[in-house]
N, C-alpha and C positions, 0 to 999 in steps of 0.2 A: 296547340290547346292556346286561346285567345288569351287574350289582354285583359279580358272581365272576369276572365278566372284567376288571379292572378293574386294570389292571398294580399293585402294591402295590407304594410310594414305593420302600421299602429290594429289591423285587426291579430296579427298573428300575437303578439302582447296581450291579449285579449284573449287568445285564446287557450290560452295556455292556464294549467292549475295552478290553483294561488300557490304550491306551495313554489313552483320552477319563477314567480316573481320576482326582480329584482329587488336586494335591499335597501341598495347604496342611492343614496337622495339622489347624488348628483348625475346619476341614469338618464332619469328624466331630460333635461335638457338637450343633450348630445342624442337623445332619438326621436325628439319632433321635431328637430333641426334636420336629421335626417329625413323624416317621413314631410316633412315641409319639403325638400328639395324632390320628393321621387319623383312628381313629376316632369320633371328636367330632368335625369337623372334618365328615366326613362323612355328619354328622343334619344339619346345620347345612344343608348343600348342600342333600342334599335336600330340607331345608324350604321353602328358600327358591327352593328349582324348584319344589318342587310348587305353590305360591305365588305369583306373581309379579304384578306388577303395571305397568302403564302410565305410560306420564311426566307426572312430577309428581298422582301420584296415590301414589305410597307411600311409605306412612303404614306402613302394619306392620313394612315389606321396614326404612324408615328406623327405627322404633322397636329393631327389631333389632341395626342398628349400633350404636347409642345405646346399650344397654346394655353390647352386649362394650366398649366402650372404658369405658363408667365401670368396669365392673366389675376393669378389667383398671387405672383412673388416672387417667383422663383426664380433663379441665373439659370436659363434653359440653354442645354448643348445638344445640340444632335446631329447626329446619324461619328455615333460612338461603337464601333461593331457593326460598318454600312449601317445597319436604320438603326438605330437604338441610340433612345433618348435619355440626361441627363438630366434632373433637376436642382438642383440644392439648395437648403431654404437657410444662414446663417444668424442662428437665435439667439446670442451670447456661449457663456460660457458652459460645457456639459460635451457630453457624450456624443456620438453620433450614429444616430439609426439610421438603416437602411432601409426601405421599400419598394423588391421587386416586383411587378407586374408585366408576363405574360403577352404579346402582342397578336402571333401568328395563328394563320386555321391550318387549318383540311383539306386535303384536296380527297373531298369527296360530296356529293349531290344530294343535295338539303331533301329530305320529305317529312319534314315537324307538319306542315299545312298550314305555319306560321302567316300573316299577314305581311311578313316585312321580312319572310324566310329570303334567303339566298339566288341570288339564280347566277352568283357572277362565277366566272370560269377564267382559267390564269394556269400559264408552264412554271414548272418549276426549277430552279435554277440550280439544285443538283443532277435530274433524270430528262431536263428537258421535259418532261409529257404537259402537255396542254389536261387540264378536265377542270369538274364543276368547284367550288371549292365552297368549306362551309364552315364557322365557327363552332364544330363539335365536341369541343373539349370545354369548351366553356370561358374563354379568354374575354371573349366579349363583358361577361361582367367582372371579368378580373379587372379588363381599365374603366369600369364605369364608376366601379367602387373606388378607386385610384385616381383616380379625378378628383370627388367627394370626397375620402381619407386628404387628400393635399389644400383642399380646400378649408374642408372645415378647421385641418392645424395649424392652416395660414393664417383661422383669422382669431385665432388664439392664444397667440403667440405671447399675449399675456401669462399666459397657464402652465407654459416650459419651454425649459434654456435648452441648449443645445443645438448639434446642428443637422438637419436632418436631410434625407438624400433621399430622390425617389425616380426610383427608371422603370424605361418601356424599355421589357430586352426582348429581339426581336429569335425565331428559330430555336422557338424552345421546344418543336414536336421535331425536328430535328435536330436534337441535342448539341447546335450548335452555338447558340446565340449566348452563351453565359461565358466561353467561351474566348468568343469574334470581342466583347467588350471589355472583359479582362486583360486579352491582349493587347484593345486598343488603349489601353491605360487606366483603363475605371479606378482602380489603388494608387498611381498615379497621378495620373491628372486631377480627380476630383479625393473629399476630404475622405479618411478610409476610415468603416462604422467597425462599432464596437456590440453593432442590434445590427443584427439584417432578417427579416422577416417579409414574408409573403402566405394567401393562404389560395387555398384551391379549389373549386365545385368539386361538390360529391352525388354520385347518381347514386349513392349506398344510402343516402340518409334523409331525410325532409328535410324541405324548406325550416331553415332560419336556424337549425339546429349544430352546433360544432362538434370538430373531433379535431382527437391528437395523437399524437406518438411520444411516447422520448425518446431517445437514442434515432436507431435507426429508424426511418420513416420507410421511404420508397430504397430501392435495390440499387450496383450495379447493374446495366444494361450490355450487355456483350452482342455482337452477331460475327457468325462466323460464319465461313464458307469454307466449302469440302471438296475438292476434287477430285474422285475416285477414276483410278485410271483401270484399265480392261486390255484385252486384244479379242476386237467384238468379229463377228464372220454372220453364218446361216444360220439362222433360230434353226432348222430343221439337227445342226452339226454343233452343239454346242458342247462336244467334246473337244470341239479344234481349235475354243474360244476362251479369254480370262472372262468370265460375264462379270461387269462390275456393279448390274446392277444386283446380281444375288449377294456379290462385296458391301454392297451399299446397303442394302437391306441387313446385315449383319452388322453393317455399323450401328445402325438405328438400333439393334433389339441391345445392341453390345452398352450400345451410352447410355440406355435409360436405367443402368447398374449403377453409372457413377451415383443417383440421388440417392437409391434406394438402398445399397451398402458400401458405397466410401464415403457418404456425406455419415454429419454423424446428426438426427433426429434430430436435436434443438437448432441445427444453426442450417437453417433451409436455404433450395438453391432449387431454381429452375435450370433444364435445358431441357431443350425443345427442337425440335428438327420439323420449321413448318415449311418449307418447301424439296422436294426430290426432285430432280430434271434430269431424264435419260433415254435415249434412243430417239425415231422419228416413225417411227412401221412397225407392223406386226412381226414380220419374219425375218429382222433386221438382229441380230447383238450387237449394240454400239460399244464405240473405243469409249467410254467414259461417260458418270453420270456425276450428276452435281446438287450438293445440300446445302440450303440455308440456314442453321441455326439460331436461336437467342439463349441466351442465356445469362439469368438470373442469381445474386452472390450480395453481401453486402458489407461484411471485410476486402481487404485489401490480400488477404492468406487465402482464407475459401477462393476465392474469385483464382488465382494462378493455379491452388491444387487443383480447381475441379477444369479451366484450361485446359494443364497441362496433360487430365488426364483425355482428352478428347481427342488432346494428338499421340496418347500411347496408345488408346481402341485405335483410332482408322489405322496407324501404323500397323500393331498384333497382328488387325484382320485379315490386313491382306498379306500381309507373311505370312499369312495360316494357308489361304487361299493361293502359295505362290508364285507372288507375285515380284518381277524383279525386282532389285535395290534401287534401281536407274528409274522404277516407273510406280514407286511407295505414293499414295494420295497425303492432295498437297496443300496441309489448314492453313487458313489462313485470320485472322482475329484481325478486325476492325481495326485502324492504329487511333482512330476515334471515336474513343464511350463515353457513354453515363453513367456519371461513377451516383457512387449510393448519397443520396442528400441523408446527414445526420442533425434532429435537434439535439439543440447543446439538454443534457435532465432538465437542470437544472431551472434554468428560462423556460422547458415547454410548463415542468408542472406547475410553475408560478403564473406562466397566462391560465393555465386551463382550470389554478385554485379562485382566480381572480374573474374567468370568464365564465364560473360559475354565480361568483358570488352577485355578479350584473347582472348574466343573462340568469339563470336561476341552475339547479342541479337536472331538471329535463331537459335542456337545452344542451348539454355539453355531455359528450362521451368518449375517451380514452377508446383511441379504436387502436389495431395493429397493425406490427408494420406491415406495409403492401412491398410486392414483386411487378411492380411499374415501377418504370424511370421516368426521372425530373433533375432537368440539369442545376434548378438551383441548390444544389449542393457544390457547388466550385464555390460561389460565396462567400462560403462558409472554409476552404477543404485550401484555400486561399491561400489563409490564413487564422489553424486553428489554435493555435495557445492564445492568441489574443481579443477573439472577435467567438459572440453565440448567435444561438442559429436556429429560427423555427418557421418552419409552415406547418401552416390547420388547415382544418377543412370545413368547409362551409357546404350545409344541405340544400343540395337543391331540383328534388323531387319534389312539384307537386301534394302535400296534402292530401286532397285523398284518395294520388294515386296510388300512396306510398299505404294508409292504412289502406287499398283495398289491394294493394297486393301481403299485408300481413296476415290480409283476413280472408284471400281467399286462392292464393300464388299465383298474383297477374302476378306476368313478365313483366318486368321495367326495359327500358333500355339504360344502356350503360355509356360514360364516352366513348367520344368516337362512335358513335352511334347513328349514322341518319336523322332518326331520330331524336334523339335528344334535344330538347327541351326543357330546359328549368323553371325554376318558379325566379325570372329573375328578379323582379322587385324583394323577395325574401332574401335570396342573395347578396344580391351586393346592398342592402340594404343593413344585414347584420354583418359583413366584413365587413363594410366604412367605420362603421359603431366598433369594432373588437382592436380592428387598426390604430383607429384616432384614440384609443382610449386606452391602447397597451401603448399607445410613442409617451402618451401626457403623461404616463405615470412613469413611465422611464427613461422620461428626458427630464423631472418631474424638477422641478427649480428646490434647491437647495431647503431641509427643511420644509417639503412636502411628499404627501404622497400620496 
């Protein structure tokens, strides 16, 4: 996708049906300002896109966010949770609102064909493996909208009252960045938020369309390793062995019954075996087989029940196969997991209603919960009794591609695809306007709305 195919923000508004045009007379000045800023914002976006950094290595990226926030008038602290950025703007009495952007990219070779496509390579801090690096999840659009939101709100301090905390979070793709910032004193060293907001670009919505969910929006994400033990031997004499591959296969099949036969159909869960490794050649039965699973749930109760079922099935199938007590499968659930993202229902409903008023009903969708993971939920879970949270979506699929997919069934690249190239102007413009307008409304001066 070349830049000339990006739909200008003003053209996006003009192309919408009359029924979707905003009702509020206050919409135009803010939208016009965002449109006027767009050329400079796209320069920032292209730079971030061409220079991605992996989780906990976002040094250059964090410096760009910190510089922009300082220039807007924020008090900025860097290196929070390793490479995180915290920018604070105190503006009189009132609530405290936090806006998060994620900063990290993915270990992926870009294949978009964009003139500013990434050619960067880097090593992961977790695996040490070097690979190409790409913003295949749209965090570059998130950061660009964050910068514009900071500028817009700083310039409109006479229109709101309270404290604004804007953070650039590292390592969202690793599921570790939010915890790292919280552990480093995010809620002790800086003002505690009453509201936490974020957005994510979407590969399932047309560019400039907003979406949101009331309640659970994204899932608990667990990684599970199962080591299946057996007794190896010659492939021609299986009767002298206890074949771990056959046992592992039985475990895989039985795991599928957790969701289909043990889980309430109205309470979604996913148990997927993504990897199975055993043996090294044709005619040798190995001693072990290893499985890797991803498990997705929403509530803590469901999570505990599903993980317990995995352990029970692995043990039970091994006993049925005659495996000795001291050689039963070892099930290891990774200690660090991504907890579910929960949108406070009243805040989510209120924001979606205001999005409809501002952007028009045709540009706002109620979305079902998703089974993907996102560590944004950690900020709400740190104080759920005194905090409200909302993560909304902004469509990034270029309008003509979205229409073609609807018409012809054409396949569209998903997030984390090497071909993901969102309509950056529409994502950034829509998100910046939505975040700014929401913040000004939630931090409205007494007597204003």
